C-alpha positions as CSV (number, residue, x, y, z in Angstrom):
1,X,0.0,0.0,0.1
2,X,3.0,2.4,0.7
3,X,4.3,1.8,-2.8
4,X,0.9,2.5,-4.3
5,X,0.5,5.7,-2.4
6,X,3.9,6.9,-3.1
7,X,3.3,6.2,-6.9
8,X,0.0,8.2,-6.8
9,X,1.8,11.1,-5.2
10,X,5.1,11.1,-6.9
11,X,4.3,9.8,-10.3
12,X,7.4,9.0,-12.4
13,X,9.5,10.2,-9.6
14,X,8.6,7.2,-7.7
15,X,11.0,5.2,-9.8
16,X,10.5,1.4,-9.6
17,X,7.6,1.6,-7.2
18,X,5.0,1.4,-10.0
19,X,2.0,-0.8,-8.9
20,X,-1.4,-1.5,-10.5
21,X,-3.2,0.1,-7.6
22,X,-0.8,3.2,-7.8
23,X,-1.5,3.5,-11.5
24,X,-5.3,3.4,-11.0
25,X,-4.9,5.9,-8.2
26,X,-2.8,8.1,-10.4
27,X,-5.6,8.0,-13.1
28,X,-8.2,9.0,-10.5
29,X,-6.1,11.8,-9.2
30,X,-5.7,13.0,-12.7
31,X,-9.4,13.4,-13.0
32,X,-9.7,15.9,-10.1
33,X,-9.9,19.4,-11.6
34,X,-6.7,21.4,-10.8
35,X,-4.9,18.4,-9.2
36,X,-4.7,16.5,-12.5
37,X,-3.2,19.4,-14.3
38,X,-0.5,19.8,-11.6
39,X,0.2,16.0,-12.0
40,X,0.4,16.4,-15.8
41,X,2.9,19.4,-15.4
42,X,5.0,17.1,-12.9
43,X,5.2,14.3,-15.5
44,X,6.3,16.6,-18.4
45,X,8.9,18.2,-16.1
46,X,10.2,14.7,-15.1
47,X,10.4,13.9,-18.8
48,X,12.4,17.0,-19.6
49,X,14.8,16.6,-16.6
50,X,15.5,12.9,-17.5
51,X,15.7,13.5,-21.3
52,X,18.0,11.3,-23.3
53,X,18.1,11.4,-27.1
54,X,16.0,8.2,-27.6
55,X,12.6,7.5,-29.2
56,X,11.3,6.1,-25.9
57,X,11.8,9.6,-24.3
58,X,10.1,11.4,-27.2
59,X,7.2,8.9,-26.8
60,X,7.0,9.4,-23.0
61,X,6.9,13.2,-23.5
62,X,4.1,13.0,-26.1
63,X,2.1,10.7,-24.1
64,X,2.4,12.8,-20.9
65,X,1.5,15.9,-23.0
66,X,-1.6,13.9,-24.1
67,X,-2.3,13.6,-20.4
68,X,-3.6,17.2,-20.4
69,X,-6.8,15.9,-22.1
70,X,-9.2,15.2,-19.2
71,X,-9.8,11.5,-18.5
72,X,-8.7,10.1,-21.8
73,X,-5.3,11.4,-21.5
74,X,-5.0,10.2,-17.9
75,X,-6.1,6.7,-18.8
76,X,-3.5,6.5,-21.8
77,X,-0.7,7.9,-19.6
78,X,-1.5,5.4,-16.9
79,X,-1.6,2.3,-19.2
80,X,1.7,3.5,-20.7
81,X,3.4,3.7,-17.4
82,X,2.2,0.4,-16.0
83,X,3.0,-1.5,-19.1
84,X,6.4,0.0,-19.8
85,X,7.6,-0.3,-16.3
86,X,6.8,-4.1,-16.0
């Protein structure tokens, strides 16, 4: 439960602590007006801070930018994170 809560709060900054429950929680947090936009900004900042010249980084940045679309973007972003980290 601690890993899931950490993932919900820190997003990509949680590192290897990605869990299914944390991903679902992150999607729900993303649907909260105002909080979701802050989480989207956090993810884009993470992508820029950890940028490497690879296609996977470009894909992460594009998918996290899609996260700004309410609900749909959060689901796409959440699925991407859970599947790519496993």
